[in-house]
N, C-alpha and C positions, 0 to 999 in steps of 0.2 A: 555544531550547530550552535547559534547565537540563543541565550536561555531569556525569554521573556518573561515578563508578568502580566498576568490578566484572566482571562477567561474566554471560552468560546463554546456555543452549542453545536455538538456534531454527535446528532440524533441517531441512531441505529432505526433502520426501515426495516418493515417485513416485507415477505414476497420472495421470490424465486429470480434466479437468473435463468434467463434461457441458455440451453444445453450449448448451441453453437457458441455462446458468448463467453460459459464457462471454460469451454475446450480452449478457445484461444486464449483467455485470461491466464490459464494455468500456464501456456508455452512461453508467454510473456513474464508471468512473474517469476518463472525457473530461470530464465535468460538474465532478467535484470538482478535477481539476487546472485545469481552465477558470478556478474560482473561484478557487483561490490565486493563479493568474497574475494574475488581475483585481484582486486586493486586494493581494498583495504582491508582482508581480513574479515573472520566470521564475527570478532568481536564488535566490529563497526556496525557489520549487519543487523545483529540483534539489539544494539543500541538503537539504531534507527528504527527498528520496527516497535520498540519499545516507547518512540516519541509520538504522541497522539496525533500531532500535525503532520509530522511525516507520514506516518502510516495510512491517514485518512488521505494525502495527496498521493500516496501508492495507490492506495485503491481505486482513486478517481484517474488516473494515469491508466488503468488496466480496465477500466471501464465499470468500475462497479457503481459509478451513479447513471447506468444507463435509463433507469426510470424518473431521475431528477429533472 
């Protein structure tokens, strides 16, 4: 990933995820992580999860912004 400089406001929201959505997110997240590990390795998955913008995007893909 390209390194950029600057800042972004990525606030954490309170509340809860509906059970039906949480179950879908769990399945989707597992498949995505398995695919990344299969193609790029475990270290790459950990590097990506540690990147704040990638992590925010990963959550959005799985529906974590369901309330926004």
